[in-house]
C-alpha positions in Angstrom: 0.2 23.3 -21.5 2.8 20.5 -21.3 4.6 19.8 -24.5 5.5 16.2 -25.5 8.1 15.2 -28.1 7.2 11.9 -29.9 10.3 10.5 -31.7 9.6 7.4 -33.7 10.4 6.3 -37.2 7.0 4.6 -37.7 4.5 7.1 -38.9 1.5 5.1 -37.6 3.0 5.3 -34.1 3.7 9.0 -34.4 0.2 9.9 -35.6 -1.5 7.6 -33.1 0.4 9.0 -30.2 -0.2 12.5 -31.4 -3.9 12.1 -31.6 -4.1 10.4 -28.2 -1.9 13.0 -26.5 -3.7 16.0 -28.1 -7.1 14.6 -26.9 -5.6 14.6 -23.4 -4.6 18.3 -23.7 -0.9 18.0 -24.5 0.9 20.0 -27.2 2.8 17.5 -29.4 6.0 17.8 -31.5 6.8 14.9 -33.9 10.2 13.8 -35.2 11.0 10.7 -37.2 14.7 10.2 -36.1 16.9 10.6 -33.1 19.0 13.4 -34.5 15.9 15.6 -35.0 14.7 14.6 -31.5 18.0 15.6 -29.9 17.8 19.0 -31.7 14.3 19.6 -30.5 15.3 18.7 -26.9 18.0 21.3 -27.0 16.0 24.1 -28.5 15.0 27.3 -26.8 11.6 25.9 -25.6 12.2 22.1 -25.2 9.3 19.8 -24.4 8.9 18.7 -20.8 8.3 15.0 -21.8 10.1 12.9 -24.5 8.6 9.7 -25.8 11.6 8.1 -27.6 11.6 5.0 -29.8 14.3 2.6 -28.8 15.5 2.0 -32.3 15.3 4.7 -34.9 17.6 6.3 -37.5 20.3 8.6 -36.1 20.6 8.6 -32.3 18.7 5.8 -30.7 16.4 6.3 -27.7 18.8 5.0 -25.0 21.6 7.2 -26.2 19.3 10.3 -26.0 18.3 9.3 -22.5 22.0 9.0 -21.6 22.7 12.4 -22.9 19.7 13.9 -21.1 20.7 12.4 -17.8 24.3 13.6 -18.1 23.5 17.3 -18.7 23.1 19.6 -15.8 22.7 23.0 -17.4 19.3 22.4 -19.0 15.7 21.9 -17.7 14.7 18.4 -16.7 12.9 16.4 -19.4 11.0 13.3 -18.4 12.1 10.6 -20.8 10.1 7.5 -21.7 11.5 4.8 -24.0 9.1 3.1 -26.4 10.0 -0.3 -27.7 8.7 -3.6 -29.0 11.2 -5.4 -26.8 9.5 -7.5 -24.2 12.4 -9.2 -22.4 13.7 -8.1 -19.0 17.2 -7.3 -20.3 15.7 -4.5 -22.4 14.0 -3.0 -19.4 17.2 -3.1 -17.4 19.2 -1.5 -20.3 16.5 1.2 -20.7 16.7 2.3 -17.1 20.5 2.0 -17.1 20.6 4.5 -19.9 18.8 7.1 -17.8 15.3 6.7 -19.0 12.6 7.7 -16.5 10.1 5.2 -17.7 9.7 2.4 -20.3 6.7 1.4 -22.4 6.1 -1.5 -24.7 4.4 -0.7 -28.0 
């Protein structure tokens, strides 16, 4: 079963995504800040997918994506930035940070 990390400081987003993902057969880990997300991504059994809020306390989503893309000694984690930003510059910045995908909330 694929494991998904959902890192978002908005509880309604976390709970909604958890319910949706679990109905689709994923195991879900929730965190409310970037520091906890980074810790989960570096654990002994990291998730295979990370849904990362762009702007949250601690490390922000793009910084986590940068760090994931820069490491070579760990398993690949598919990273998706979640944001309320709708302009094209946000999209470009998200992919420049190393995100594999980008979703508007």
